[in-house]
Backbone and ligand atoms as CSV (ligand in chain L), in Angstrom:
chain,resi,resn,atom,element,x,y,z
A,1,MET,N,N,121.960,115.707,98.555
A,1,MET,CA,C,121.778,114.576,98.126
A,1,MET,C,C,121.706,114.514,96.602
A,2,HIS,N,N,121.049,115.483,96.205
A,2,HIS,CA,C,120.732,115.532,94.660
A,2,HIS,C,C,121.929,115.493,93.824
A,3,GLY,N,N,121.814,114.731,92.704
A,3,GLY,CA,C,122.948,114.790,91.809
A,3,GLY,C,C,124.107,113.962,92.161
A,4,GLN,N,N,124.348,113.388,93.310
A,4,GLN,CA,C,125.328,112.488,93.850
A,4,GLN,C,C,125.364,111.130,93.224
A,5,ILE,N,N,124.281,110.601,92.929
A,5,ILE,CA,C,124.103,109.263,92.445
A,5,ILE,C,C,123.804,109.409,90.942
A,6,GLN,N,N,124.751,108.985,90.189
A,6,GLN,CA,C,124.479,109.046,88.545
A,6,GLN,C,C,123.649,107.868,88.256
A,7,ALA,N,N,122.941,108.242,87.153
A,7,ALA,CA,C,121.897,107.114,86.540
A,7,ALA,C,C,122.828,106.424,85.709
A,8,VAL,N,N,122.563,104.916,85.627
A,8,VAL,CA,C,123.517,104.024,85.047
A,8,VAL,C,C,122.922,103.617,83.516
A,9,ASP,N,N,121.670,103.990,83.513
A,9,ASP,CA,C,121.383,103.411,82.085
A,9,ASP,C,C,119.988,104.335,81.810
A,10,ASN,N,N,119.309,103.898,80.838
A,10,ASN,CA,C,118.234,104.921,80.273
A,10,ASN,C,C,116.989,104.165,80.866
A,11,PRO,N,N,115.774,104.838,80.828
A,11,PRO,CA,C,114.530,104.350,81.156
A,11,PRO,C,C,114.130,102.982,80.461
A,12,VAL,N,N,114.536,102.852,79.038
A,12,VAL,CA,C,114.166,101.691,78.620
A,12,VAL,C,C,114.811,100.449,79.096
A,13,ASP,N,N,116.059,100.830,79.388
A,13,ASP,CA,C,116.851,99.498,80.064
A,13,ASP,C,C,116.222,99.371,81.425
A,14,HIS,N,N,115.762,100.344,81.981
A,14,HIS,CA,C,115.282,99.935,83.445
A,14,HIS,C,C,114.021,98.930,83.274
A,15,MET,N,N,113.175,99.231,82.149
A,15,MET,CA,C,112.070,98.471,81.921
A,15,MET,C,C,112.411,96.917,81.657
A,16,VAL,N,N,113.710,96.646,81.005
A,16,VAL,CA,C,114.200,95.496,80.793
A,16,VAL,C,C,114.743,94.810,82.085
A,17,THR,N,N,115.637,95.565,82.711
A,17,THR,CA,C,116.508,95.054,83.862
A,17,THR,C,C,115.627,94.602,84.998
A,18,ARG,N,N,114.237,95.284,85.152
A,18,ARG,CA,C,113.368,94.987,86.181
A,18,ARG,C,C,112.960,93.416,86.272
A,19,LYS,N,N,112.958,92.732,85.040
A,19,LYS,CA,C,112.507,91.433,84.846
A,19,LYS,C,C,113.492,90.430,85.224
A,20,LYS,N,N,114.857,90.916,85.395
A,20,LYS,CA,C,115.764,90.101,85.655
A,20,LYS,C,C,115.852,89.708,87.150
A,21,THR,N,N,116.851,88.876,87.479
A,21,THR,CA,C,116.989,88.487,89.027
A,21,THR,C,C,117.670,89.716,89.577
A,22,PRO,N,N,117.705,89.721,91.047
A,22,PRO,CA,C,118.145,90.868,91.688
A,22,PRO,C,C,119.684,90.891,91.404
A,23,MET,N,N,120.239,89.934,91.432
A,23,MET,CA,C,121.711,89.961,91.183
A,23,MET,C,C,122.057,90.652,89.692
A,24,GLN,N,N,121.283,90.135,88.805
A,24,GLN,CA,C,121.466,90.737,87.428
A,24,GLN,C,C,121.247,92.108,87.165
A,25,SER,N,N,119.995,92.598,88.044
A,25,SER,CA,C,119.869,93.901,87.933
A,25,SER,C,C,120.512,94.898,88.677
A,26,LEU,N,N,121.434,94.441,89.448
A,26,LEU,CA,C,122.268,95.061,90.309
A,26,LEU,C,C,123.205,96.077,89.546
A,27,ARG,N,N,122.783,96.709,88.797
A,27,ARG,CA,C,123.846,97.576,88.100
A,27,ARG,C,C,123.776,98.849,88.433
A,28,VAL,N,N,123.814,99.172,89.817
A,28,VAL,CA,C,123.960,100.454,90.406
A,28,VAL,C,C,125.322,100.736,90.922
A,29,PRO,N,N,125.515,101.965,91.179
A,29,PRO,CA,C,126.919,102.308,91.790
A,29,PRO,C,C,126.933,101.800,93.205
A,30,SER,N,N,128.378,101.447,93.482
A,30,SER,CA,C,128.392,100.936,94.738
A,30,SER,C,C,128.033,101.708,95.985
A,31,LEU,N,N,127.996,103.030,95.709
A,31,LEU,CA,C,127.562,104.053,96.637
A,31,LEU,C,C,126.168,103.655,96.995
A,32,VAL,N,N,125.173,103.294,95.971
A,32,VAL,CA,C,123.846,102.973,96.180
A,32,VAL,C,C,123.713,101.660,97.034
A,33,ALA,N,N,124.499,100.669,96.708
A,33,ALA,CA,C,124.484,99.433,97.412
A,33,ALA,C,C,124.909,99.800,99.002
A,34,ALA,N,N,125.834,100.739,99.013
A,34,ALA,CA,C,126.365,101.043,100.293
A,34,ALA,C,C,125.265,101.559,101.301
A,35,VAL,N,N,124.628,102.421,100.629
A,35,VAL,CA,C,123.451,103.051,101.213
A,35,VAL,C,C,122.390,102.108,101.610
A,36,GLY,N,N,122.021,101.366,100.740
A,36,GLY,CA,C,120.950,100.372,100.852
A,36,GLY,C,C,121.444,99.474,101.972
A,37,LEU,N,N,122.615,99.182,101.906
A,37,LEU,CA,C,122.983,98.214,103.244
A,37,LEU,C,C,122.917,98.838,104.533
A,38,MET,N,N,123.389,100.036,104.614
A,38,MET,CA,C,123.348,101.044,105.910
A,38,MET,C,C,121.905,100.956,106.247
A,39,VAL,N,N,120.967,101.312,105.326
A,39,VAL,CA,C,119.476,101.306,105.783
A,39,VAL,C,C,118.892,100.198,106.068
A,40,ALA,N,N,119.504,98.913,105.519
A,40,ALA,CA,C,119.003,97.385,105.886
A,40,ALA,C,C,119.511,97.224,107.356
A,41,VAL,N,N,120.732,97.662,107.544
A,41,VAL,CA,C,121.125,97.483,108.948
A,41,VAL,C,C,120.490,98.231,110.184
A,42,ALA,N,N,120.035,99.374,109.538
A,42,ALA,CA,C,119.128,100.234,110.594
A,42,ALA,C,C,117.869,99.770,110.824
A,43,GLY,N,N,117.634,98.670,110.150
A,43,GLY,CA,C,116.257,98.122,110.293
A,43,GLY,C,C,115.422,98.564,109.500
A,44,GLN,N,N,115.477,99.400,108.579
A,44,GLN,CA,C,114.414,99.841,107.504
A,44,GLN,C,C,114.479,98.946,106.235
A,45,HIS,N,N,113.696,99.449,105.197
A,45,HIS,CA,C,113.551,98.503,104.117
A,45,HIS,C,C,114.913,98.513,103.188
A,46,ALA,N,N,115.183,97.387,102.784
A,46,ALA,CA,C,116.425,97.346,101.887
A,46,ALA,C,C,115.619,97.534,100.557
A,47,LEU,N,N,116.539,97.550,99.486
A,47,LEU,CA,C,116.158,97.809,98.090
A,47,LEU,C,C,115.473,96.459,97.663
A,48,ALA,N,N,114.170,96.274,97.614
A,48,ALA,CA,C,113.529,95.025,97.181
A,48,ALA,C,C,113.074,95.099,95.734
A,49,PRO,N,N,113.547,93.954,95.025
A,49,PRO,CA,C,113.303,94.086,93.564
A,49,PRO,C,C,111.675,93.915,93.399
A,50,ALA,N,N,111.334,94.281,92.303
A,50,ALA,CA,C,109.743,94.268,92.009
A,50,ALA,C,C,109.194,92.771,92.012
A,51,GLY,N,N,108.076,92.521,92.693
A,51,GLY,CA,C,107.411,91.346,92.581
A,51,GLY,C,C,106.135,91.398,91.500
A,52,ASP,N,N,105.113,90.845,92.099
A,52,ASP,CA,C,103.983,90.451,91.197
A,52,ASP,C,C,103.081,91.735,91.123
A,53,THR,N,N,103.112,92.436,92.252
A,53,THR,CA,C,102.144,93.610,92.423
A,53,THR,C,C,102.466,94.628,91.432
A,54,ALA,N,N,101.480,95.118,90.888
A,54,ALA,CA,C,101.711,96.270,89.700
A,54,ALA,C,C,100.658,97.344,90.270
A,55,VAL,N,N,100.729,98.444,89.286
A,55,VAL,CA,C,99.904,99.471,89.275
A,55,VAL,C,C,98.787,99.329,88.410
A,56,LEU,N,N,97.581,99.470,89.120
A,56,LEU,CA,C,96.337,99.076,88.264
A,56,LEU,C,C,95.630,100.354,87.508
A,57,SER,N,N,95.759,101.449,88.166
A,57,SER,CA,C,95.032,102.748,87.697
A,57,SER,C,C,95.897,103.839,88.228
A,58,VAL,N,N,96.071,104.877,87.397
A,58,VAL,CA,C,96.440,106.234,87.947
A,58,VAL,C,C,95.353,107.132,87.305
A,59,VAL,N,N,94.802,107.947,88.440
A,59,VAL,CA,C,93.846,109.151,87.899
A,59,VAL,C,C,94.144,110.330,88.692
A,60,PRO,N,N,94.571,111.432,88.082
A,60,PRO,CA,C,94.532,111.762,86.562
A,60,PRO,C,C,95.695,111.006,86.099
A,61,ALA,N,N,95.703,110.488,84.835
A,61,ALA,CA,C,96.962,109.757,84.184
A,61,ALA,C,C,98.008,110.765,83.580
A,62,GLY,N,N,99.177,110.357,83.541
A,62,GLY,CA,C,100.152,111.409,83.105
A,62,GLY,C,C,99.789,111.820,81.715
A,63,GLY,N,N,100.042,113.127,81.671
A,63,GLY,CA,C,99.656,113.850,80.243
A,63,GLY,C,C,98.265,114.414,80.120
A,64,ALA,N,N,97.447,114.108,81.333
A,64,ALA,CA,C,96.051,114.557,81.230
A,64,ALA,C,C,96.064,116.017,81.377
A,65,THR,N,N,95.157,116.696,80.602
A,65,THR,CA,C,94.827,118.190,80.541
A,65,THR,C,C,93.355,118.404,80.910
A,66,GLY,N,N,93.147,119.664,81.316
A,66,GLY,CA,C,91.674,119.939,81.632
A,66,GLY,C,C,91.321,119.090,82.906
A,67,VAL,N,N,91.987,118.920,83.795
A,67,VAL,CA,C,91.829,118.109,84.839
A,67,VAL,C,C,90.880,118.869,85.946
A,68,ASP,N,N,89.948,118.598,86.340
A,68,ASP,CA,C,89.011,119.280,87.409
A,68,ASP,C,C,89.749,119.353,88.725
A,69,PRO,N,N,90.191,120.612,89.068
A,69,PRO,CA,C,91.096,120.761,90.136
A,69,PRO,C,C,90.538,120.072,91.546
A,70,SER,N,N,89.172,119.779,91.452
A,70,SER,CA,C,88.482,119.228,92.708
A,70,SER,C,C,88.568,117.595,92.574
A,71,GLN,N,N,89.193,117.239,91.370
A,71,GLN,CA,C,89.029,115.771,91.176
A,71,GLN,C,C,90.219,115.066,91.941
A,72,PRO,N,N,89.741,114.084,92.674
A,72,PRO,CA,C,90.919,113.421,93.563
A,72,PRO,C,C,91.924,112.712,92.723
A,73,VAL,N,N,93.156,112.726,93.275
A,73,VAL,CA,C,94.382,111.757,92.745
A,73,VAL,C,C,94.257,110.493,93.343
A,74,VAL,N,N,94.019,109.499,92.495
A,74,VAL,CA,C,93.788,108.099,93.017
A,74,VAL,C,C,94.789,107.159,92.358
A,75,ILE,N,N,95.448,106.443,93.138
A,75,ILE,CA,C,96.512,105.391,92.626
A,75,ILE,C,C,95.854,104.070,93.090
A,76,GLU,N,N,95.546,103.156,92.000
A,76,GLU,CA,C,95.256,101.749,92.735
A,76,GLU,C,C,96.251,100.676,92.446
A,77,PHE,N,N,96.512,99.808,93.169
A,77,PHE,CA,C,97.311,98.744,92.974
A,77,PHE,C,C,96.877,97.372,92.789
A,78,THR,N,N,97.410,96.282,92.277
A,78,THR,CA,C,96.778,94.931,92.080
A,78,THR,C,C,96.776,94.309,93.107
A,79,ALA,N,N,97.497,94.625,94.310
A,79,ALA,CA,C,97.458,93.820,95.440
A,79,ALA,C,C,97.552,94.882,96.654
A,80,ALA,N,N,97.462,94.235,97.873
A,80,ALA,CA,C,97.583,95.107,99.022
A,80,ALA,C,C,98.956,95.638,99.182
A,81,MET,N,N,99.163,96.897,99.621
A,81,MET,CA,C,100.378,97.416,100.021
A,81,MET,C,C,100.741,97.316,101.540
A,82,GLU,N,N,102.104,97.521,101.616
A,82,GLU,CA,C,102.579,97.603,102.941
A,82,GLU,C,C,102.081,98.689,103.828
A,83,MET,N,N,101.822,98.643,105.093
A,83,MET,CA,C,101.335,99.829,105.794
A,83,MET,C,C,102.621,100.878,105.713
A,84,GLY,N,N,101.994,102.325,105.639
A,84,GLY,CA,C,103.248,103.341,105.825
A,84,GLY,C,C,103.584,103.682,104.260
A,85,MET,N,N,103.183,102.996,103.354
A,85,MET,CA,C,103.822,103.207,101.899
A,85,MET,C,C,103.334,104.630,101.463
A,86,GLN,N,N,102.083,105.166,101.916
A,86,GLN,CA,C,101.755,106.556,101.640
A,86,GLN,C,C,102.914,107.556,101.810
A,87,GLN,N,N,103.670,107.221,102.572
A,87,GLN,CA,C,104.897,108.338,102.768
A,87,GLN,C,C,105.591,108.310,101.411
A,88,TYR,N,N,105.615,107.311,100.441
A,88,TYR,CA,C,106.301,107.577,99.317
A,88,TYR,C,C,105.365,107.917,98.115
A,89,ALA,N,N,104.398,108.640,98.214
A,89,ALA,CA,C,103.758,109.315,97.384
A,89,ALA,C,C,103.514,110.632,97.468
A,90,ALA,N,N,103.750,111.506,96.531
A,90,ALA,CA,C,103.806,112.894,96.616
A,90,ALA,C,C,103.005,113.585,95.408
A,91,LEU,N,N,102.607,114.609,95.632
A,91,LEU,CA,C,102.091,115.571,94.531
A,91,LEU,C,C,102.932,116.804,94.579
A,92,HIS,N,N,103.680,117.122,93.384
A,92,HIS,CA,C,104.327,118.228,93.369
A,92,HIS,C,C,103.700,119.438,92.329
A,93,VAL,N,N,103.812,120.690,92.790
A,93,VAL,CA,C,103.416,121.764,91.838
A,93,VAL,C,C,104.477,121.759,90.752
A,94,GLY,N,N,104.257,121.809,89.487
A,94,GLY,CA,C,105.037,121.615,88.414
A,94,GLY,C,C,105.813,120.414,88.252
A,95,ASP,N,N,107.142,120.288,88.064
A,95,ASP,CA,C,107.688,119.126,87.874
A,95,ASP,C,C,108.012,118.380,89.260
A,96,VAL,N,N,108.833,117.309,89.016
A,96,VAL,CA,C,109.189,116.456,90.353
A,96,VAL,C,C,109.846,117.317,91.494
A,97,THR,N,N,110.569,118.275,90.849
A,97,THR,CA,C,111.509,118.967,91.840
A,97,THR,C,C,110.665,120.171,92.379
A,98,GLY,N,N,109.525,120.413,92.104
A,98,GLY,CA,C,108.698,121.417,92.600
A,98,GLY,C,C,108.164,121.184,94.123
A,99,PRO,N,N,107.683,122.256,94.561
A,99,PRO,CA,C,107.253,121.967,96.033
A,99,PRO,C,C,106.085,121.080,96.015
A,100,VAL,N,N,106.023,120.362,97.393
A,100,VAL,CA,C,105.190,119.373,97.459
A,100,VAL,C,C,103.833,119.895,97.921
A,101,VAL,N,N,102.632,119.764,97.451
A,101,VAL,CA,C,101.242,120.059,97.825
A,101,VAL,C,C,101.119,119.447,99.233
A,102,PRO,N,N,100.700,120.251,100.180
A,102,PRO,CA,C,100.247,119.712,101.500
A,102,PRO,C,C,98.955,118.919,101.434
A,103,GLY,N,N,98.979,118.038,102.138
A,103,GLY,CA,C,97.811,117.065,101.990
A,103,GLY,C,C,98.049,115.677,102.619
A,104,THR,N,N,97.054,114.886,102.538
A,104,THR,CA,C,97.174,113.541,103.121
A,104,THR,C,C,96.915,112.487,102.062
A,105,TRP,N,N,97.790,111.567,101.963
A,105,TRP,CA,C,97.558,110.334,101.247
A,105,TRP,C,C,97.043,109.225,102.102
A,106,THR,N,N,95.857,108.767,101.675
A,106,THR,CA,C,95.353,107.658,102.459
A,106,THR,C,C,95.037,106.241,101.890
A,107,PHE,N,N,95.381,105.346,102.347
A,107,PHE,CA,C,95.089,104.059,101.732
A,107,PHE,C,C,93.652,103.428,102.015
A,108,SER,N,N,92.947,102.802,101.302
A,108,SER,CA,C,91.533,102.107,101.449
A,108,SER,C,C,92.099,101.038,102.453
A,109,SER,N,N,90.748,100.617,103.069
A,109,SER,CA,C,90.967,99.726,104.106
A,109,SER,C,C,91.644,98.422,103.548
A,110,ASP,N,N,91.468,98.018,102.293
A,110,ASP,CA,C,92.113,96.890,101.647
A,110,ASP,C,C,93.536,97.235,101.241
A,111,ALA,N,N,94.031,98.463,101.425
A,111,ALA,CA,C,95.403,98.840,101.238
A,111,ALA,C,C,95.730,98.650,99.645
A,112,ARG,N,N,94.653,98.696,98.815
A,112,ARG,CA,C,95.030,98.723,97.522
A,112,ARG,C,C,94.873,100.030,96.805
A,113,ARG,N,N,94.027,100.916,97.311
A,113,ARG,CA,C,93.772,102.096,96.634
A,113,ARG,C,C,94.224,103.456,97.510
A,114,LEU,N,N,95.107,104.212,96.865
A,114,LEU,CA,C,95.681,105.326,97.544
A,114,LEU,C,C,95.111,106.657,97.095
A,115,THR,N,N,94.619,107.475,98.001
A,115,THR,CA,C,94.074,108.603,97.599
A,115,THR,C,C,94.481,110.026,98.184
A,116,PHE,N,N,94.798,110.903,97.465
A,116,PHE,CA,C,95.287,112.251,97.963
A,116,PHE,C,C,94.233,113.110,98.057
A,117,THR,N,N,94.300,113.789,99.348
A,117,THR,CA,C,93.376,114.768,99.751
A,117,THR,C,C,94.194,115.981,100.096
A,118,PRO,N,N,94.210,117.006,99.116
A,118,PRO,CA,C,95.032,118.199,99.316
A,118,PRO,C,C,94.464,119.097,100.488
A,119,ALA,N,N,95.167,119.686,101.242
A,119,ALA,CA,C,94.682,120.531,102.225
A,119,ALA,C,C,94.102,121.976,101.646
A,120,ALA,N,N,94.181,122.202,100.642
A,120,ALA,CA,C,93.436,123.299,99.982
A,120,ALA,C,C,93.261,122.757,98.441
A,121,PRO,N,N,92.139,123.363,97.833
A,121,PRO,CA,C,92.009,122.947,96.356
A,121,PRO,C,C,93.160,123.029,95.644
A,122,LEU,N,N,93.338,122.154,94.629
A,122,LEU,CA,C,94.274,122.511,93.658
A,122,LEU,C,C,94.079,123.715,92.858
A,123,THR,N,N,95.170,124.369,92.298
A,123,THR,CA,C,94.945,125.682,91.678
A,123,THR,C,C,94.607,125.368,90.015
A,124,PRO,N,N,93.683,126.121,89.657
A,124,PRO,CA,C,93.202,126.102,88.020
A,124,PRO,C,C,94.465,126.260,87.152
A,125,GLN,N,N,94.274,125.644,85.941
A,125,GLN,CA,C,95.578,126.091,84.975
A,125,GLN,C,C,96.777,125.836,85.556
A,126,THR,N,N,97.158,124.810,86.286
A,126,THR,CA,C,98.489,124.698,86.895
A,126,THR,C,C,98.943,123.265,86.557
A,127,ARG,N,N,100.115,123.049,86.333
A,127,ARG,CA,C,100.940,121.821,86.123
A,127,ARG,C,C,101.161,121.048,87.513
A,128,TYR,N,N,100.811,119.819,87.632
A,128,TYR,CA,C,101.244,119.034,88.718
A,128,TYR,C,C,101.788,117.886,88.422
A,129,THR,N,N,102.666,117.411,89.277
A,129,THR,CA,C,103.386,115.893,89.068
A,129,THR,C,C,103.048,115.166,90.168
A,130,ILE,N,N,102.452,113.842,89.934
A,130,ILE,CA,C,102.308,112.773,90.822
A,130,ILE,C,C,103.836,112.012,90.949
A,131,HIS,N,N,104.253,111.791,92.069
A,131,HIS,CA,C,105.392,111.101,92.325
A,131,HIS,C,C,105.200,109.840,92.950
A,132,LEU,N,N,105.532,108.619,92.515
A,132,LEU,CA,C,105.424,107.532,93.297
A,132,LEU,C,C,106.843,106.878,93.495
A,133,GLY,N,N,107.121,106.563,94.869
A,133,GLY,CA,C,108.543,106.136,94.926
A,133,GLY,C,C,108.862,104.738,94.518
A,134,GLY,N,N,109.957,104.645,93.925
A,134,GLY,CA,C,110.359,103.313,93.148
A,134,GLY,C,C,110.609,102.212,94.253
A,135,GLY,N,N,110.657,102.501,95.659
A,135,GLY,CA,C,110.954,101.655,96.680
A,135,GLY,C,C,109.742,101.129,97.339
A,136,MET,N,N,108.548,101.621,96.771
A,136,MET,CA,C,107.338,101.003,97.551
A,136,MET,C,C,107.270,99.597,97.608
A,137,LEU,N,N,106.780,99.147,98.677
A,137,LEU,CA,C,106.638,97.769,98.880
A,137,LEU,C,C,105.069,97.315,98.954
A,138,ASP,N,N,104.729,96.101,98.442
A,138,ASP,CA,C,103.677,95.597,98.746
A,138,ASP,C,C,103.508,94.817,100.070
A,139,ALA,N,N,102.462,94.203,100.388
A,139,ALA,CA,C,102.085,93.760,101.720
A,139,ALA,C,C,102.885,92.511,102.019
A,140,SER,N,N,103.476,91.896,100.989
A,140,SER,CA,C,104.501,90.795,101.070
A,140,SER,C,C,105.964,91.180,101.262
A,141,GLY,N,N,106.136,92.491,101.057
A,141,GLY,CA,C,107.488,93.056,101.165
A,141,GLY,C,C,108.269,93.067,99.740
A,142,ASN,N,N,107.498,92.839,98.786
A,142,ASN,CA,C,108.198,93.009,97.560
A,142,ASN,C,C,108.044,94.343,96.731
A,143,GLY,N,N,108.859,94.664,96.029
A,143,GLY,CA,C,108.751,95.977,95.299
A,143,GLY,C,C,107.625,95.948,94.142
A,144,VAL,N,N,107.066,97.091,93.805
A,144,VAL,CA,C,106.030,97.121,92.892
A,144,VAL,C,C,106.521,97.228,91.507
A,145,ASP,N,N,105.863,96.515,90.622
A,145,ASP,CA,C,106.193,96.487,89.098
A,145,ASP,C,C,105.607,97.708,88.598
A,146,PHE,N,N,106.240,98.836,88.213
A,146,PHE,CA,C,105.784,99.948,87.756
A,146,PHE,C,C,105.764,100.207,86.013
A,147,THR,N,N,105.983,99.028,85.339
A,147,THR,CA,C,106.079,99.166,84.040
A,147,THR,C,C,104.666,99.534,83.468
A,148,SER,N,N,103.651,99.185,83.940
A,148,SER,CA,C,102.200,99.381,83.424
A,148,SER,C,C,102.182,101.052,83.425
A,149,CYS,N,N,102.751,101.673,84.473
A,149,CYS,CA,C,102.760,102.972,84.564
A,149,CYS,C,C,103.143,103.841,83.113
A,150,ALA,N,N,104.284,103.205,82.659
A,150,ALA,CA,C,104.703,103.866,81.585
A,150,ALA,C,C,104.028,103.489,80.272
A,151,SER,N,N,103.619,102.304,80.300
A,151,SER,CA,C,103.128,101.742,79.104
A,151,SER,C,C,101.508,102.043,78.781
A,152,GLN,N,N,100.714,102.302,80.091
A,152,GLN,CA,C,99.379,102.365,80.083
A,152,GLN,C,C,98.935,103.764,80.798
A,153,PHE,N,N,99.534,104.231,81.509
A,153,PHE,CA,C,99.039,105.352,82.440
A,153,PHE,C,C,99.933,106.738,82.205
A,154,GLY,N,N,100.611,106.783,81.362
A,154,GLY,CA,C,101.349,108.205,80.902
A,154,GLY,C,C,102.582,108.473,82.051
A,155,GLY,N,N,103.009,107.409,82.614
A,155,GLY,CA,C,104.039,107.637,83.384
A,155,GLY,C,C,105.491,107.757,82.931
A,156,GLN,N,N,106.377,108.276,83.674
A,156,GLN,CA,C,107.853,108.399,83.311
A,156,GLN,C,C,108.601,108.108,84.378
A,157,TRP,N,N,109.555,107.271,83.969
A,157,TRP,CA,C,110.548,106.814,85.153
A,157,TRP,C,C,111.257,108.091,85.660
A,158,ALA,N,N,111.440,108.055,87.000
A,158,ALA,CA,C,111.990,109.263,87.696
A,158,ALA,C,C,113.450,108.836,87.676
A,159,ILE,N,N,114.254,109.247,86.557
A,159,ILE,CA,C,115.634,109.019,86.564
A,159,ILE,C,C,116.474,109.945,87.238
A,160,ASP,N,N,117.738,109.933,87.649
A,160,ASP,CA,C,118.587,110.770,88.169
A,160,ASP,C,C,118.420,111.980,87.642
A,161,SER,N,N,118.566,112.204,86.321
A,161,SER,CA,C,118.724,113.626,85.668
A,161,SER,C,C,117.465,114.573,85.972
A,162,MET,N,N,116.404,113.848,86.146
A,162,MET,CA,C,115.096,114.403,86.239
A,162,MET,C,C,114.974,114.917,87.765
A,163,MET,N,N,115.692,114.237,88.702
A,163,MET,CA,C,115.568,114.721,89.988
A,163,MET,C,C,116.602,115.833,90.320
A,164,GLY,N,N,117.536,116.229,89.566
A,164,GLY,CA,C,118.555,117.295,89.701
A,164,GLY,C,C,117.850,118.447,90.381
A,165,GLY,N,N,118.689,119.212,90.982
A,165,GLY,CA,C,118.154,120.420,91.463
A,165,GLY,C,C,117.597,120.089,92.928
A,166,SER,N,N,117.251,121.257,93.717
A,166,SER,CA,C,116.819,120.990,94.949
A,166,SER,C,C,115.382,120.495,95.218
A,167,MET,N,N,115.135,119.448,95.911
A,167,MET,CA,C,113.805,119.140,96.242
A,167,MET,C,C,113.341,119.866,97.283
A,168,MET,N,N,112.206,120.642,96.856
A,168,MET,CA,C,111.432,121.635,97.820
A,168,MET,C,C,110.403,120.965,98.510
A,169,GLY,N,N,109.622,121.594,99.271
A,169,GLY,CA,C,108.525,120.981,100.158
A,169,GLY,C,C,108.997,120.441,101.482
A,170,GLY,N,N,109.366,121.236,102.312
A,170,GLY,CA,C,109.515,120.905,103.618
A,170,GLY,C,C,110.836,119.901,103.974
A,171,GLY,N,N,111.839,120.032,103.034
A,171,GLY,CA,C,112.991,119.390,103.014
A,171,GLY,C,C,112.771,117.952,102.747
A,172,ALA,N,N,111.657,117.411,102.077
A,172,ALA,CA,C,111.695,115.932,101.977
A,172,ALA,C,C,112.660,115.402,100.934
A,173,ASN,N,N,113.186,114.355,101.422
A,173,ASN,CA,C,114.167,113.776,100.777
A,173,ASN,C,C,113.709,112.632,99.875
A,174,MET,N,N,113.524,112.712,98.626
A,174,MET,CA,C,112.976,111.932,97.719
A,174,MET,C,C,113.816,111.101,96.808
A,175,MET,N,N,115.075,111.166,97.463
A,175,MET,CA,C,116.038,110.089,96.714
A,175,MET,C,C,116.599,108.954,97.578
A,176,GLY,N,N,116.103,108.919,98.864
A,176,GLY,CA,C,116.571,107.794,99.666
A,176,GLY,C,C,115.718,106.453,99.646
A,177,THR,N,N,115.888,105.468,100.314
A,177,THR,CA,C,115.300,104.197,100.330
A,177,THR,C,C,113.649,104.427,100.556
A,178,GLY,N,N,113.004,103.824,99.679
A,178,GLY,CA,C,111.636,104.068,99.585
A,178,GLY,C,C,111.270,104.810,98.426
A,179,TRP,N,N,111.999,105.754,98.177
A,179,TRP,CA,C,111.849,106.762,96.846
A,179,TRP,C,C,112.666,105.996,95.823
A,180,GLN,N,N,113.864,105.441,96.234
A,180,GLN,CA,C,114.550,104.837,95.088
A,180,GLN,C,C,114.263,103.235,95.073
A,181,GLY,N,N,114.118,102.772,93.751
A,181,GLY,CA,C,113.782,101.462,93.718
A,181,GLY,C,C,115.177,100.517,93.544
A,182,ALA,N,N,115.006,99.289,93.376
A,182,ALA,CA,C,116.256,98.405,93.139
A,182,ALA,C,C,116.708,98.638,91.695
A,183,ASP,N,N,115.850,99.226,90.747
A,183,ASP,CA,C,116.483,99.283,89.530
A,183,ASP,C,C,117.391,100.769,89.517
A,184,GLY,N,N,117.339,101.386,90.500
A,184,GLY,CA,C,118.095,102.799,90.607
A,184,GLY,C,C,117.256,103.834,90.349
A,185,THR,N,N,116.134,103.641,89.870
A,185,THR,CA,C,115.299,104.968,89.678
A,185,THR,C,C,114.613,105.338,90.754
A,186,TYR,N,N,113.872,106.601,90.662
A,186,TYR,CA,C,113.283,107.259,91.821
A,186,TYR,C,C,111.850,107.021,91.660
A,187,GLY,N,N,111.250,105.855,91.052
A,187,GLY,CA,C,109.946,105.750,90.838
A,187,GLY,C,C,109.410,106.284,89.589
A,188,MET,N,N,108.042,106.428,89.636
A,188,MET,CA,C,107.477,107.062,88.426
A,188,MET,C,C,106.707,108.416,88.733
A,189,VAL,N,N,106.829,109.172,87.676
A,189,VAL,CA,C,106.201,110.588,87.784
A,189,VAL,C,C,104.962,110.715,86.689
A,190,PHE,N,N,103.930,111.417,87.059
A,190,PHE,CA,C,102.790,111.612,86.229
A,190,PHE,C,C,102.467,113.055,85.949
A,191,LEU,N,N,102.793,113.574,84.977
A,191,LEU,CA,C,102.421,115.059,84.920
A,191,LEU,C,C,100.921,115.327,84.305
A,192,PHE,N,N,100.315,116.326,84.969
A,192,PHE,CA,C,98.814,116.596,84.521
A,192,PHE,C,C,98.796,118.180,84.696
A,193,THR,N,N,97.686,118.599,83.982
A,193,THR,CA,C,97.482,120.162,84.212
A,193,THR,C,C,96.064,120.147,84.413
A,194,THR,N,N,95.606,121.032,85.403
A,194,THR,CA,C,94.441,121.393,85.752
A,194,THR,C,C,93.671,122.214,84.909
A,195,ALA,N,N,92.213,122.308,84.760
A,195,ALA,CA,C,91.477,123.183,83.944
A,195,ALA,C,C,91.607,124.538,84.291
L,1,CU,CU,CU,108.909,113.751,94.765
């Protein structure tokens, strides 16, 4: 799957296009649209454009260093998220193409706070990448506005070139619906390093 879909513009353009209407922002290759249609027909999520729900906080933030390996990874949203969206969050060792850290992502009872509990403690002095799928939906079925991630929480858009190479970690496909947003990105990544 990786590398078959070409990025159509740069991260800055994504930040602009997200604010346009769905038709105006549909600057994705027809292949992507076709895949989205197939998935919609299959009864799963179509590529929903971002609505009003945004990311409220990311801990540890992108670029953080000296992070306590026992410190939980916590993502907060401004509104409740749709059930099951935790499947579109992952923690990778190294960059976003690295192995997925085994563990469990759990939503708070109000579905606004997502916490990762690793199966084993994180490794000291190691780089990790939090990956949030661009196709995540809120409880109203709208996409999440990730722009605050880049402007406030050290996030980077997971564009196609970043996703190149094989996605490790149990064969997880992080370029399908749920992982890919309506803007064509694969969501946000946040790199941090443990103490
Ligand atoms: Cu990932």
